[in-house]
Structure formats: structure tokens, C-alpha cells
C-alpha positions in Angstrom: 12.0 -39.1 33.5 10.1 -39.4 36.8 8.2 -36.2 35.9 7.3 -37.7 32.5 6.1 -41.0 34.1 4.0 -39.1 36.7 2.5 -37.0 33.9 1.6 -40.1 31.8 0.2 -42.0 34.8 -2.0 -39.1 35.8 -3.9 -39.6 32.6 -4.2 -43.4 32.5 -7.3 -45.2 33.3 -10.9 -44.6 34.2 -13.0 -46.1 36.9 -13.8 -49.7 36.3 -11.9 -51.9 33.8 -9.6 -49.1 32.6 -10.2 -49.8 28.9 -11.1 -46.9 26.6 -14.3 -47.8 24.9 -14.6 -47.3 21.2 -17.6 -45.3 20.0 -20.4 -47.5 18.7 -22.7 -46.4 16.0 -25.7 -44.3 17.0 -27.7 -46.3 19.5 -25.7 -49.5 19.0 -24.3 -51.4 21.9 -20.7 -50.6 23.0 -18.2 -52.4 20.7 -14.9 -52.2 22.5 -13.4 -55.0 24.4 -13.5 -54.6 28.2 -10.0 -55.5 29.3 -8.1 -54.8 32.5 -4.5 -54.0 33.0 -4.0 -57.4 34.7 -5.6 -59.3 31.8 -3.2 -57.7 29.3 -0.2 -58.2 31.5 -1.2 -61.9 31.9 -1.2 -62.2 28.0 2.2 -60.5 27.8 3.7 -62.7 30.5 2.4 -65.9 28.7 4.1 -64.8 25.5 7.8 -65.1 24.5 8.0 -63.5 21.0 7.6 -59.9 20.2 8.6 -57.3 17.5 10.9 -54.7 19.0 11.0 -51.4 17.1 13.6 -48.6 17.5 15.2 -45.7 15.7 18.8 -45.7 14.5 21.0 -42.8 15.4 20.5 -41.6 11.7 16.7 -41.5 12.4 15.8 -44.6 10.4 13.2 -47.0 11.7 14.2 -50.6 12.4 12.4 -53.6 13.9 13.4 -57.1 14.9 11.7 -60.2 16.1 12.9 -61.0 19.6 12.4 -63.6 22.3 11.6 -62.0 25.7 11.0 -62.9 29.3 8.6 -60.9 31.5 9.8 -60.3 35.1 7.6 -58.1 37.2 6.3 -55.4 34.9 9.3 -55.3 32.7 10.4 -57.2 29.6 14.0 -58.6 29.2 15.6 -59.3 25.8 19.0 -60.8 25.3 21.1 -59.8 22.3 24.7 -59.8 21.1 26.8 -56.8 22.2 27.5 -55.8 18.6 23.9 -56.2 17.4 21.9 -53.3 15.9 19.5 -53.7 18.8 22.1 -53.3 21.5 23.7 -50.2 19.8 20.6 -48.4 18.6 18.5 -49.0 21.7 21.3 -47.8 23.9 21.6 -44.6 21.9 17.9 -43.6 22.0 16.5 -45.4 25.1 13.1 -45.5 23.4 11.3 -48.5 21.9 8.0 -49.7 20.7 6.9 -53.4 21.2 4.2 -55.5 19.6 3.4 -58.9 21.1 1.3 -61.2 18.9 -1.3 -63.4 20.7 -2.4 -66.5 18.9 -6.2 -66.9 18.6 -8.4 -69.6 17.3 -6.9 -72.8 18.8 -7.3 -75.7 16.4 -9.4 -73.6 14.0 -6.4 -71.5 13.3 -4.7 -74.5 11.7 -7.3 -74.7 8.9 -8.6 -71.1 8.7 -6.4 -68.1 8.4 -7.0 -66.3 11.6 -4.6 -63.3 12.3 -3.1 -63.1 15.8 -4.4 -60.6 18.2 -1.8 -58.0 19.2 -0.7 -56.0 22.2 1.4 -52.9 21.4 3.1 -50.3 23.6 6.0 -48.0 23.8 8.5 -47.7 26.6 11.9 -46.8 27.9 14.7 -49.3 27.3 18.0 -49.7 29.1 20.8 -51.9 27.7 22.9 -53.7 30.3 25.9 -55.9 30.2 24.7 -59.4 31.2 27.2 -59.4 34.1 26.2 -56.0 35.4 24.9 -55.5 38.9 21.6 -54.1 37.5 20.6 -57.4 36.0 22.4 -59.8 38.3 19.3 -60.4 40.3 17.3 -61.6 37.3 20.0 -63.7 35.6 18.6 -67.0 36.9 15.1 -66.2 35.5 16.7 -65.3 32.1 18.6 -68.7 31.9 16.4 -69.8 29.0 17.4 -66.8 27.0 21.0 -66.5 28.2 23.2 -69.6 28.1 26.1 -69.7 30.6 28.7 -69.4 27.8 27.1 -66.0 26.7 26.8 -64.4 30.1 30.1 -62.6 29.9 29.5 -61.1 26.5 25.7 -60.7 26.0 23.6 -57.6 26.4 20.3 -57.5 28.2 17.7 -55.0 27.1 15.3 -54.1 29.9 12.1 -52.6 28.5 9.8 -50.6 30.9 6.4 -50.2 29.3 4.7 -46.8 29.6 1.4 -45.1 28.9 -1.2 -47.5 27.5 -1.4 -50.9 25.9 -3.1 -50.7 22.5 -4.7 -54.1 21.9 -6.4 -55.6 18.9 -8.5 -58.8 19.1 -8.3 -59.5 22.8 -11.4 -60.0 24.8 -13.7 -60.3 21.8 -15.1 -63.2 19.7 -13.1 -64.2 16.7 -15.9 -62.9 14.4 -15.5 -59.4 16.0 -11.8 -59.2 14.9 -13.0 -58.0 11.5 -14.5 -54.9 13.2 -11.9 -52.5 14.3 -14.3 -50.6 16.6 -15.1 -53.9 18.4 -11.6 -55.4 18.4 -9.5 -52.4 19.6 -8.9 -51.3 23.2 -6.6 -49.0 25.1 -5.7 -50.2 28.5 -3.3 -48.4 31.0 0.0 -50.1 31.4 -0.2 -49.6 35.2 -3.3 -49.4 37.3 -3.8 -45.9 38.8 -1.5 -45.4 41.7 0.8 -48.4 40.9 4.4 -48.0 39.7 5.5 -50.1 36.7 
């Protein structure tokens, strides 16, 4: 896996903000949001709800809405030991995650404004809640893991890889209708930094 991460990190980012610009029409101004890795991580850390997608051992796609907590550059999700998430994620070790980001403030209460999104793929490890691997983060997970579930719950640790694919971040609400303006690809890690 280290070789895979090094290979992916070797191709992440360009000088400057690190966002991959979308091509504008001939002669038109650049339309892509200019986001940095830090700005996207800030939005992920502020959130608490995501859609976690995985593949079953039979190769069928599944997704679930989950509550998460960001600690460092990892996401932690608590689930029951017999849940599909715990069993299927442990079998494959690969997930995709989409974090919705609410836009529009009060305006979104009267006008249908879709959320912006941050999507990424990553490696996932399923731990017993009382395992040494997650013991150091248990206090930070207290809002997701009540004391009575610590002995039985599973903690899914998600390590994002590659690039964040964003939609609607760093652009005006009116630009969210224009995919070329609203989309951006931002490295999960800054060049030279580990996740």
C-alpha cells in the first residue's frame, strides 16, 4: 500500500492552489473554483454527515448515510459490529465518501439550493472500539460512541487518498448551475505531506 500511496502522491497537485482548472470556452475566463487542500479539509472537518459507499463481497454496490468525526486527516465512523458497513468494509478495505456542504444560508430555506459536495475515495480499516489502534481517539469520538457501546461497537477509520472532487465550493451560488465553473479537483494531501 505504501507504494500505491507514493505513486498517487507523486501525481497530486500543481504549483499554487493545487486545484485542477476546468477548461473555459475559447477565450473565456477560467471557470474552475480555486481551492486549496486546506480549504477543503476545513469543510470536511466542519461537517458531520456523509454518504459512505462500498462494495459487498458479492460485488454489489451499497451506500449508507453516516455520522463521522474528523481527527487529523482521517474520518472515523462508528457502527454496530453486525452492520453491513462493518462486515463489507472490513472485507474490501476500500470506500468512497461524499460529504454534502450546505450553501445559501437563509436563502436555502425559501429557494431550493442543492448542497455543494466533496467526494473522495480511500482506504478503510474496521477496528473494535476497544482496540489499541483507536484507543487514543476514543475521547474525541465520545459524541459518536456512548460509553455503553464501547465494548461492542466498530470504528471505521477512513484514510482519504488521491484527490477531492468538489462541486459548488469556492464559487457563487449562481455558478453552481455551470459544471465547468462549479467543479474542482484538489489533492487530498499537499505535495510532500503524508495523510
